[in-house]
C-alpha positions in Angstrom: -58.5 -2.0 2.9 -61.2 -2.6 5.5 -62.9 -5.1 3.3 -59.6 -7.1 2.9 -59.2 -7.3 6.6 -62.7 -8.5 7.1 -62.1 -11.1 4.4 -58.9 -12.3 6.1 -60.6 -12.5 9.5 -63.3 -14.7 7.9 -60.8 -17.1 6.5 -59.1 -17.4 9.8 -62.3 -18.1 11.6 -63.1 -20.9 9.1 -59.7 -22.6 9.8 -59.6 -25.5 12.2 -58.2 -25.1 15.7 -55.6 -27.8 15.0 -54.3 -26.2 11.9 -53.7 -22.9 13.7 -51.8 -24.6 16.6 -49.6 -26.5 14.1 -48.8 -23.2 12.2 -47.8 -21.5 15.5 -45.5 -24.4 16.5 -43.8 -24.5 13.1 -43.2 -20.8 13.2 -41.7 -20.9 16.6 -39.5 -23.9 15.6 -38.1 -22.0 12.6 -37.2 -19.0 14.7 -35.4 -21.2 17.2 -33.4 -23.0 14.5 -32.3 -19.9 12.7 -31.7 -17.7 15.8 -28.1 -16.2 16.1 -27.5 -18.1 19.4 -28.1 -21.6 17.8 -27.0 -21.1 14.2 -23.3 -22.0 14.8 -22.2 -18.7 13.2 -21.1 -16.9 16.4 -17.5 -16.3 17.3 -17.7 -18.1 20.6 -19.8 -20.8 22.3 -20.4 -21.8 25.9 -20.5 -25.5 27.0 -21.3 -26.7 30.6 -20.2 -29.9 32.1 -21.8 -31.9 35.0 -20.2 -29.4 37.5 -21.9 -26.5 35.8 -18.5 -25.1 34.9 -18.8 -22.9 31.8 -16.1 -22.9 29.2 -15.7 -20.4 26.4 -14.5 -21.4 23.0 -13.3 -18.7 20.6 -13.2 -19.5 16.9 -9.9 -18.5 15.1 -7.9 -19.1 12.0 -4.3 -20.3 11.7 -2.0 -18.4 9.5 1.7 -18.3 8.4 4.2 -16.7 10.8 5.7 -14.9 7.8 4.9 -14.5 4.1 7.1 -13.1 1.4 6.3 -12.4 -2.3 9.6 -12.4 -4.2 9.9 -10.2 -7.3 12.5 -9.3 -9.9 14.4 -6.1 -9.4 14.7 -5.5 -13.1 13.3 -6.9 -16.4 15.0 -10.1 -17.4 14.5 -13.6 -18.8 14.2 -16.5 -16.4 17.1 -18.9 -17.1 16.8 -21.2 -14.1 14.0 -22.3 -11.7 15.5 -24.5 -9.0 12.2 -25.1 -7.0 8.6 -26.1 -7.5 5.4 -25.4 -5.7 5.3 -27.4 -2.4 9.1 -27.5 -1.9 10.6 -26.7 1.5 13.5 -24.2 1.2 16.2 -22.9 3.5 17.1 -19.3 4.2 19.6 -18.0 1.6 18.9 -20.8 -0.9 18.9 -19.8 -4.6 15.4 -20.3 -5.9 15.6 -18.8 -9.4 18.3 -17.2 -11.7 17.6 -14.4 -14.2 19.6 -13.7 -17.3 22.5 -11.6 -16.0 24.6 -11.2 -19.2 24.0 -7.5 -19.5 24.4 -6.9 -15.8 27.7 -8.7 -15.7 29.0 -6.3 -18.4 27.8 -3.3 -16.5 29.4 -4.6 -13.3 32.7 -5.2 -15.1 32.7 -1.6 -16.5 31.9 -0.2 -13.1 34.7 -2.2 -11.5 37.3 -1.0 -14.1 36.3 2.6 -13.5 36.3 2.3 -9.7 39.9 0.9 -9.8 41.2 3.7 -12.1 42.9 6.6 -10.2 44.1 8.5 -13.3 41.8 11.5 -12.9 42.7 11.6 -9.2 46.4 11.4 -9.9 46.2 14.2 -12.5 44.4 16.5 -10.1 46.9 15.8 -7.3 49.9 16.6 -9.6 48.2 19.8 -10.7 47.6 20.8 -7.1 51.2 20.2 -6.1 52.4 22.2 -9.1 50.0 25.1 -8.3 51.2 25.2 -4.6 54.9 25.3 -5.7 54.2 28.1 -8.1 52.4 30.1 -5.4 55.2 29.6 -3.0 57.8 30.8 -5.6 55.7 33.9 -6.4 55.5 34.7 -2.7 59.3 34.6 -2.4 59.7 36.8 -5.5 57.1 39.3 -4.3 59.1 39.8 -1.1 62.0 41.1 -3.1 59.9 43.2 -5.4 60.4 40.7 -8.3 56.7 39.8 -8.7 53.7 42.1 -8.8 50.7 41.9 -6.6 48.6 40.7 -9.6 51.0 37.8 -10.2 50.7 36.8 -6.6 46.9 37.0 -6.7 46.8 34.9 -9.9 49.0 32.2 -8.4 46.8 32.1 -5.3 43.8 31.7 -7.5 45.4 28.9 -9.5 46.3 27.0 -6.3 42.7 27.4 -5.0 41.3 26.1 -8.2 43.7 23.1 -8.2 42.6 22.2 -4.6 39.0 22.3 -5.7 39.7 20.1 -8.7 41.5 17.6 -6.5 38.5 17.5 -4.1 36.2 17.0 -7.1 38.4 14.1 -8.4 38.3 12.5 -4.9 34.5 12.8 -4.9 34.1 11.3 -8.4 36.4 8.4 -7.4 34.3 7.7 -4.4 31.2 7.8 -6.6 32.8 5.3 -9.0 33.4 2.9 -6.1 29.8 3.2 -4.9 28.5 2.6 -8.5 30.6 -0.6 -8.7 29.1 -1.8 -5.4 25.6 -0.9 -6.7 26.1 -2.9 -9.9 27.5 -5.8 -8.0 24.4 -5.8 -5.8 22.1 -5.7 -8.9 24.1 -8.7 -10.3 23.6 -10.6 -7.1 19.9 -9.8 -7.2 19.6 -11.6 -10.5 19.7 -14.7 -8.2 16.5 -14.8 -6.2 17.1 -16.3 -2.8 14.8 -17.4 0.0 14.7 -14.7 2.8 13.8 -17.3 5.4 13.3 -21.0 5.7 9.8 -22.0 4.7 7.4 -23.5 2.2 6.9 -22.5 -1.4 3.2 -21.9 -2.1 3.2 -20.3 -5.6 5.4 -20.1 -8.7 4.1 -17.5 -11.1 6.5 -18.0 -14.1 8.2 -20.7 -16.1 11.8 -21.0 -17.5 12.3 -18.9 -20.6 9.6 -16.3 -19.7 10.4 -12.7 -19.3 9.6 -11.1 -15.9 9.2 -7.4 -15.5 10.8 -5.3 -12.8 8.7 -5.5 -9.7 6.6 -8.4 -11.0 6.1 -11.2 -8.4 7.7 -14.6 -9.2 7.6 -16.7 -6.0 5.6 -16.8 -2.8 7.1 -18.4 0.3 5.5 -18.8 3.8 6.9 -19.8 7.2 4.7 -22.3 8.9 6.7 -23.0 12.0 5.6 -21.5 14.2 2.0 -20.8 13.2 0.0 -17.9 14.3 -3.6 -18.0 15.4 -5.7 -14.8 15.1 -8.7 -14.3 17.4 -11.4 -11.7 17.9 -12.3 -12.1 21.6 -15.4 -10.7 23.2 -14.9 -7.9 25.6 -15.9 -10.1 28.5 -12.5 -11.8 28.2 -10.6 -8.5 28.5 -8.0 -8.9 31.3 -8.4 -12.7 31.3 -6.1 -13.2 28.3 -2.5 -11.9 28.9 0.7 -12.2 27.0 2.8 -15.4 27.6 -0.3 -17.2 28.7 -0.7 -20.9 27.6 -4.0 -21.7 26.0 -5.5 -24.9 24.5 -6.1 -24.9 20.7 -7.8 -27.5 18.6 -8.7 -27.6 14.9 -12.4 -28.0 14.1 -11.3 -30.8 11.8 -10.5 -33.6 14.4 -7.8 -35.2 12.2 -5.4 -32.8 13.9 -4.6 -33.1 17.6 -5.1 -30.3 20.1 -2.0 -28.2 21.0 -0.9 -25.5 23.3 -0.5 -21.9 22.1 1.2 -19.0 23.7 -0.4 -15.5 23.7 2.1 -13.1 22.0 -0.3 -10.2 21.6 -3.5 -9.1 23.4 -4.8 -5.7 22.1 -5.8 -3.0 24.5 -8.0 -1.4 21.9 -11.4 -2.8 21.1 -13.1 -2.8 17.7 -16.0 -0.3 18.1 -18.3 -2.2 15.6 -17.9 -5.8 16.8 -17.0 -5.0 20.4 -14.1 -7.5 20.3 -10.4 -7.2 20.8 -7.7 -8.8 18.8 -5.5 -11.6 20.3 -2.6 -13.4 18.5 -1.2 -16.8 19.6 1.9 -18.6 18.5 1.8 -22.4 18.1 4.8 -24.7 17.5 4.4 -26.5 14.2 7.4 -28.9 13.8 7.4 -30.7 10.4 4.4 -28.6 9.3 1.9 -30.9 10.9 -0.8 -28.2 11.0 -1.8 -26.3 7.9 -2.2 -22.5 7.5 -5.8 -21.4 7.2 -7.2 -24.0 9.6 -10.3 -23.0 11.6 -9.6 -23.7 15.3 -11.4 -23.5 18.6 -9.5 -21.9 21.4 -10.3 -22.6 25.0 -10.1 -19.2 26.6 -12.1 -20.1 29.7 -9.5 -22.6 31.0 -6.3 -20.8 30.1 -5.0 -20.8 33.6 -5.5 -24.4 34.6 -4.6 -26.0 31.2 -1.9 -28.4 32.5 -4.0 -29.7 35.4 -7.2 -30.2 33.5 -6.3 -31.0 29.9 -8.5 -34.2 29.6 -11.5 -32.3 30.9 -10.9 -29.5 28.5 -10.5 -31.9 25.6 -13.9 -33.4 26.5 -15.5 -30.0 26.4 -14.0 -29.3 23.0 -15.5 -32.6 21.7 -18.9 -31.7 23.2 -18.8 -28.2 21.6 -17.9 -29.7 18.2 -20.7 -32.2 18.5 -23.2 -29.5 19.4 -22.1 -27.4 16.4 -22.5 -30.4 14.0 -25.9 -31.2 15.4 -27.1 -27.6 14.9 -25.7 -27.6 11.4 -27.5 -30.8 10.5 -30.8 -29.5 12.0 -30.6 -26.4 9.8 -29.9 -28.3 6.6 -32.9 -30.0 4.9 
């Protein structure tokens, strides 16, 4: 080991002074380019204007306000698909129809049974007859024309008749509930949109069989959009609910907008030392896409209306700086 170190020292001593200086400069430049503060990978960036007024930009992602994966409630064949991927749909609109032939028969049978009162009527007649017999035996027992055993048997028969009547009432109520259940299953053979939105995925085709619980359609609501942020702890207390904040996509084809803070967590993530913030952005006609990377101007949330042009300029400067850093890293 000692001999290797002596050999390395000799090599270094033979190197020219200019070569060593160049190596040191190159090493320092590489550290600067790939340092965390300049790599463009951080969650926020600071930009200063001529007035030395710092602005903080937090990176976030837009996402759908709501998302629903629609599935079949029972195994059936798809007989109609009324929509395609990319269609806009309204709440309650029928999107797909499953083969409901068997379910229609089950619903019809349940309806017939729920409307029948034969068992209930029989139980009621038996109860009335048992109560008349009991009353007659009581009168006879008062004149010593009926024994105590006959009176006891008549009372038991009346009690059993009352229980049979209650049982018939319960079974009739169950039949009505079963009919309502079968009707609900029949309705669910028509898959409807739970809210107005945009269809992002169709998993099956007409004629295919779908299993119970298997997903068929995916729908999202893009108006309004949500923006999810992980803010550094230094902004705790500066971001409050109902606050208006400037938001701009990194892709400059989309214009900047205002978003309203609908949630600011009071619990920080221990690992990243950030807290979660959620903003709501109006998105009429779906101009913005879900999944866009955006920059949020947290630093000027309070004076947004008065200083919008200045904030837009800072956003442009921040985007330009990030692009320059990315180009400097790439060979």
